[in-house]
C-alpha positions in Angstrom: -5.0 -3.7 14.8 -7.5 -7.4 14.4 -6.3 -10.4 13.6 -7.7 -11.0 10.3 -7.1 -7.5 9.2 -4.2 -8.0 6.2 -0.6 -6.4 7.1 -0.3 -2.7 5.8 3.1 -1.4 5.5 4.5 1.9 4.1 7.0 2.1 1.2 10.0 3.7 1.4 10.1 6.5 -1.7 13.0 3.9 -3.3 10.9 1.0 -3.3 7.9 3.1 -4.5 9.8 3.7 -7.4 10.5 0.3 -8.2 7.3 -0.6 -8.1 6.3 1.8 -10.4 9.1 0.6 -12.7 8.7 -2.7 -12.7 5.1 -2.4 -13.5 5.7 0.3 -15.6 3.2 2.2 -14.4 2.4 5.9 -13.1 1.5 6.5 -9.5 -1.7 7.8 -10.2 -2.6 4.8 -11.7 -2.5 2.8 -8.5 -5.8 2.0 -6.7 -6.1 4.6 -4.2 -6.8 4.3 -0.1 -8.1 7.2 1.9 -5.5 8.5 4.3 -8.6 8.4 7.2 -8.8 4.5 6.8 -8.1 3.1 10.4 -5.4 0.4 8.9 -3.0 2.8 7.3 0.2 3.2 9.5 1.0 6.1 11.2 3.6 9.0 9.6 1.2 8.3 5.9 1.0 11.2 4.1 -0.7 11.7 0.5 1.1 10.5 -2.3 2.8 7.2 -0.3 2.2 3.6 -1.3 1.2 0.9 0.9 1.9 -2.7 0.6 -1.3 -4.5 1.7 -0.4 -8.2 2.6 -3.0 -10.7 3.3 -2.1 -14.0 4.4 -3.9 -17.4 4.7 -6.0 -19.3 1.8 -6.2 -16.1 0.1 -2.3 -14.9 0.6 -1.8 -12.3 -2.0 0.0 -8.6 -2.2 -1.5 -5.5 -3.2 -0.2 -1.9 -3.4 -2.2 1.3 -2.8 -1.6 5.0 -3.3 -2.4 7.1 -0.2 -5.0 10.3 -1.2 
């Protein structure tokens, strides 16, 4: 992983459900990320939710569903 690349973490199924309830959305409403993306952690399958954490000046957290 490159030093400038944001951290990508696979969420557990219970954490994914909590996220969807918190924002009152369906899984299909999350932005998508390709399963072939090199930043995706190993073991991610289609339908998994990935948490992307940026640090520094633009520190934010994003969520994507793997397609």
